[in-house]
N, C-alpha and C positions, 0 to 999 in steps of 0.2 A: 502495501498499500504506500508507505514512505517512497519509495524507487521509484516509483507511477508518478507521485506528484512532485517528484525531484526532476524526471526527466521532462515533464511537464515543465515543470519551472524556465527548463534552460529551454525547451521548443516555443515558448512564447518569448523566452529573453531575446532567441536567436531570429524569432519573425520582427521583432520593436528594431532592432540593428540594421535587419532588409530594410524596413519600410525607412527608417531616416536615412537608409542611404540613398534614395531613392525621393529624399526631400520632403521625408514627413517632418520636419519644423529643426533640425540641428541647424548648425551655426560653425561653419568652416574656421578652427584657429591654426596657425604658423606656432613653433616651438621653438625655443632656443636656439635650435642645432637646423631651424630651415624647413624642418618635414611640416607637412601639413595633414590635419586629419579631421573626420569629424567627430564633433565633442556641443554635446546636446549643453545648454547654457543653464548652467545649475540655477540659476535666479529666474527664471522662463518662467516657472508655475509657482514660484512660491509666495512671490511676494518681496522677494530679501532686495529686488535691484530697488525696487522704490527706496532710494535711500534719500532723496530730498528734505533739508532740514532735519536730520538726524545725524546725530555725532558718529564720527569715525569709530570704530569698538573695536577693541583689541580680544582674537580669541587665542588663550592660552593653551596650548595643545603639549602632550608627554610622549616623546621619543626615547623608546628605553633601548639605551645598549648595554656590553659586555661589561663587567665591573672595571674602574682604573683609566677606561676610555674618557679623554677629557678632549673631544673634539672641537676643530677649528672652522672660522669660518660662519658661526652661525649667525652672524650678522648678515652676511652677504647671502647665505641663503633666504633669509626671511625677507630681504629686500627685493627677491628675486620672485617670491613669492605675491611679497605688497604688491607689487606692480602689475601680475594679475586680479588679484581679488578684491583690489582697492576700489576702481572702476565699476567692478561688477557685481560685490555685494555690500563695499563700505564696509569691508574688513582690513586691519592688517593682522597678523602672526607675532605669536612669542613663543620659539620653538624652546619648548623646557625638557633638554635629555637630563634622564637619569637613571643609573643605573641601575640594572635589572635587581641585586641583590638589595637596594634600597628600596626597592617601587611601592609595597607593602608601607614601612614605616614613614614614605616621602608622602605618600598621598592621605594616609591616616591624619599624618601632621598638619598638614594642608587644609581639608576639607578640617578638622578642628581648632585651625587657628585662622581660618578663613582669609587664607591667602589664594592670592589669584591663580586660577586651575577654571577652564570651562569643558577641554576634551579630555578623555581618562584612558588609560590604557587599561584595559581590562582582562583579564585572563592572565594567562603565564605561570606566577607565581600568587597571583589574586584570582583565583577562580569565581564566578558569577555568582555560583550557589554558596558564596562564603561573603559574598556582600549583600547580598539582599536585604538582610535585616541591621546591616551598619546607616544605612538610610543617606548612603554619600552618592548614589547615582538619581537622576531625574527620572521621572516619568518621559518615557521620549515618544508616549503613541500618538497623543496630538502633535507634535512637533515633526513627525514623521509624514502624518498626513499632511500638513499644511507646509511644511518646509523639504522636505524630502522625497516626494514621487518618485524620481529617479531611482534610489536605493532600494524604494519597495520593490520596482521593477529588476531591479538588477539581480536582489537578492530572493526574490519569491518569498513565499508562503510559510516553507518547511525551516529555512535559513534563519528567518526573522523571528520564527516561534521559538527558535533556543535560545533567544533573547532576550524573552516575554518570559514572567511570571508573575502570578498571582493577579492576571489581567493586565499588567504593566510589562512596557517596555523598557529595560532597561537596559537592553546594550545591545547592540548592531554587529553584525561579524565584521570582521576586518576581511579575510580574504574571501573571493571567489570563488576558489577551489579549495575543497576541504578534505580532500581524499590524504591519506597517511598510511606508512606503512609504518612500522618499529624497529628499531635493531639498533647497530651501528655500525657509526662510520671508521675507516683506518686507512693508514697510512701505508696504501699499496706499496710504494716504492721502497718501502720499510721491509713488506714481507717478499717481495721480488726478490730484494736483495738477500733475505735472510734463507731463499727459498722453499717458505710456506706457499703451500697451495691452500688459498681463503675460498673456500665453497661462498655461492648467492646468497642462499638460504641457510638456514640451521632452525633448527624449530627447542632446545633444552639451555640452559648452564651446562650441563656436564657437555656438549657441543661447542661451545663459548669457552669453557674452560681446556679443552682441549688446543685450542689454539692460542690461548695465550700461554700456554705453559709450552708449548714451542719458539713463543718470542721471549721468556723470560732463559730457555737454555740456550739459546742462540745472541744474545744480549741483556746481562744480564742488569747493566746501566739504565734501561730503558723502562719505564711503566710500563706492563703490559694493558691494566687497567686503573681505572681513578674514582673516587669518590667522595675526593675532595673531603670538605668539613663537615662531611654527614647531612647536609640540615634538608636535602632531597631525597625523593624514595627513587633511587634508581631501576628499583623491580619495574615501576610504570611502562618505564621504554621497551624495556626484556619480555615482556610480556600484556596478552591482550584484555586484561582487567580494563575495566568503566568503572571508576572511582567518583565521590562525590565530594564538595568541599575540597580545602586545602589539603594534600598528603593525606589523602581518603578520611578526612576528619568526621565526615558524615556514613562514612560505609562504602560500599563497592559492590559492583556485580563480578562474578568472579569470570562466567562465562556467559552470553547475551544468547547466544542459539540454544543455548539447553535451559536459562531458567533466569528468570529477576526478580531473584531473593537479593536481597539489598542482604550485605553481611559486615562485620568488624575483617577487615582485611588482615589486621594484624593478630588474630586470632586464628586463620585459618591454616591450614598444612601447608600452603604454597610457601605463605608467607614467613614461616618457621622453617621450611628446607632453605629459602634464602638467606637467611640471619647465619643459619648454620654455613652457606657457602662462603658467606663474606667474612666469617671468622677462618674457613677453610684459606680462601684467596689470601687472604694477610699472613697465614701462617705461609704459603709456600711461595709468599712473595710477588703474588701475581697484583695485589694490588698494596698501595702504601700504610694506608690502617692509620691516618694522623687526623684527627679530630682536631686541631692545632693549623691545618694546611685549609684555608680560607682560597687558594688561587683558584682563579678559574679553570678548568678543565682544557677550556680552549688554547690557552697560553700554553700552556705543558704540550700539547698535541701539534699547534701550528710549530715549535721550536725543534720541533721533533724527539723529545721528549719521554711521550706517550703515544704508546700503538694506536687505541681507539678511544672514541667519545661515544658516549650512549644518546640518541635522539631519533627524533621522527624522521620519515623517511618519505623524500617527495622530490619531484622535478627540479622546482624553486631551493629549496632547501639544498642539492647538490650543489649549486651553482651558488649558494650563500657559503658552504663548508669549503668549496676550493677556491675561493675567492678569498678565505682567511686564512687558506694553508696552501700559500702558492708556489713553494718549495718544492713538493712533490705531489705524486699521482696521488688519489684518491678514489679509494673503493669503496664498499658497504655493504654489509649482509644484513639481509632481511629476515627478523624472528617474528614478525607479528606481519598478515596478509595485510593490502591497503584494505582500509573502512572507512565510512564517514560514521562520525556518531559525533552526540555531542560534545566529547571531549574535545574533538580535533575542529567544532566548529566555534567552540567558546574556548578554546585556547590563546586568541587572537579577536579583541574584540574592541570598539569603542564605546564609552559614554560617554556622557555630559554627566558633570558634576552637577548637583543638587543648589552649591551654590552659585554658581555660575549667574553674573548677573544679565545675560543677553541670549540663554539658551537656544532662541530660536537662532539667533547669529552663529552659535554653534553646530546645530544641524547644516542651516546656509553650507557653512562651510564644507561639512563632512559630503554633503553633495554634490561639492564644485571637486572635491578629492578625488571621487569615485567618476566624474564625468570631463574632468578637466586633465587631460594625461600630462602636460606640462608642469600642471601643482603636484601631482603623481611623481613625475621624474625626480623633482628638485628634493622632495624628501625621502623619497629610498636611494637615490644616486648620488645629490649634491649636482655643482653645476659643472658645466662640458668644461674641458682643459684643466678644470683646477682639482676635479676630484675623480673624474673619469672622461675616458676619450669614446670615440668609436671605433670598432674594427674594422680595416683596412677594409671598402668594397661591399661596404654594410650601412646601411641607415636605420637599423634598429638595434644588434648588436652592440653591446657596450663591454670596456674593461676599466674595474674601478683600478685608484692607482694606490686606495691603503689607506690614503687620508682621512676619509668616510666611512664605515661603515658599521648602521646603525644596526645592528642583529636581528634585535627584535621588535622592529618597524616591520607592520605588516600595513600597503593601504593603496588605492585605487585598483583601476581597472586594467588586468594585465594583459589582457589581450590589445589594449591602445598604448600601452607603453613600452621604454626599452627593454630591451632581454639581454638580462648577466652573462656574459661569457664564464662558463666554455659553453653554456647552452648556446643553440644555434637560432637560425629565423623559424626554425621547427619546432620550437620551443611550445608554443598553446598547441601544436597537434598531438606533441609527445605527453604534456597536464592533462588532457580531456582522453586520451588513452588510456592513460594511466587513472585516473579518475572513472574511466569506464568499467576500470577492473574490479572496485571496490564495492563492497558487500554496504547497504546501508544501514544502521543503527535500528530498531523498531521503536527506540524509545528518543529517538534524534532529537525532539522537540520538548524532551523534558526537565527541566530545571530543579530544584529542592528547594522551598521558601524556608528560611532558616530565620525566617521571621521573627519567632514566637523562642528562639534557643540562644540566643546572644550571649546569656551567663553560661553555659555548657560550651557554646563556639569555644568564648574563650579559655575554660579552659581544658578542654580536648585538646586545641592545638599546644595548650601551654605543655600537655602533658607530653605530644607526641615532637614538640621540641625539644624537651628534658632527653627522652632516650633513644629517639631515632639516631643523632651520631654515633651512637655506640655501636647500637647493630650497625649500619649502615660503613661503619671502617671496621668492624671487626674487632672492636675496642675491648670485648670483657673478659680476654686470657684465655677460655679454655670451651671446649661444646658442653661443659654441663654450665658453668657462669653463662654463656648466650643463652640458654634456655631460661635458667632461672633469671635471668635480666629481661628475656620476652615473657616471661609470666609474670615479673613484678609491670614491665609496662602494660599488658592487659589488664588488670587490675585496677590499675590506679586509672586507666580508658573509663573501663566499668565505673567506677567512684565517681567520674567526673561527668558522666550521664551521659556516653555515646550510646549505650543500647537502645536507652529513649528516643534519642535523636535519629539512629538507623530506625528506630519501629515509625516515629513522626514518618521518615523518608518514605518506607517501605509503605504507608496509607497515600501518601500525596500519589508515590509514584503508581499504585493501584486504581487509584482513582483517575489517571491521567490517560492510564489505559484503556479503561472503560469507556472514556471520554472519547478517545481515538479509534 
């Protein structure tokens, strides 16, 4: 049912684009490289272009980057965008770069302190299901109807539903294509030099362990695997379960194809085996197991000191990873087959802050972001000949020079935007072919409302943050100690109220399934 609706939405979108190309009300624009293309006037049906006698408004938008990144040239990128959006929607832009490691804290403090903030990065480490009850996000239902009709057409019913909770549209997808596989990216040049054959697909941690052992035996100076300070649950990229809340704080469904029962992930047999594996990998030297090391995995990987990193896998991420690791050939191993899930849609979303002084301007900018390729290209790639250059012989494919790499930014319609090398001009064709292989989750549009469980949420998340680093880094000291630590973890989770939250989650999910 969901797959049929999703395909129907895509067909409607294709028809709309075809009609537009035949003169259905679009305006031709020329981007900064001289390429012309048809993009809808984002203010055309919103009323936002009626800017006479109103003050110029600055829209503050979060752009999330790797920890430690200090991007230069923000003012130049803002000026280039302002030249486009000021005459169209009477706005300027304030780009607020935020490290991924500080996103939750930065957003919470900005909201509590009344700091200037309009468009929020929702997802990644700030899952929508954990933000519902915080009242940080504005309801965009009326805004998208009045100022964002192009977004409604672009994303369709199913994808917009993934941001709807209790009848409120709290976030919109940032990505048009939401199919993800899961697994690892690895240094293929290193593997080839060491004579290690790496398969394209594996299905178990045991299979992965065998590869890591070969790397360790051949080059003990390289980290085969890395869990950093243990604050992220790496199992989520190595297994196909669906989780709710930050770090499965509201439970997880282990296999949507067999059961839609929400469970405490950390009390499952699967998680016990994973915890023991992390301890064993530390003892074998396959991962450093140092909870004091907060260095980003990407830093070690890009420098050639780490064999692999866990991640989602899709055509866009492949090019991002290659751009961030230019000194070696990139390979990848698929451990979970491609799926379109609530998690893949809500991983990258846009929300409007409930404290925004002009939320209609924030929505008008979001619509322009997805209908004006030049604005989207500047936020994604920066400025031509400053941050990137066109590949010789191409007017679409660009090569970054490393001066601007917003790893966690997603935005714009990729069909109208530049394409990042090493992808070629067949990127969209390959992306759509990849999406066609993906299964669609039966609960694609479901989001748990935690509005009545803010106290429990705080305590549960504190408990996870207390125990997870020791489990993830394998630091308990022995197998027996690891099991004791996991038992203590689950006892404290139960005392924190996780079972009550999971029960409420199950009730809401059952009601959603019945209604759909």
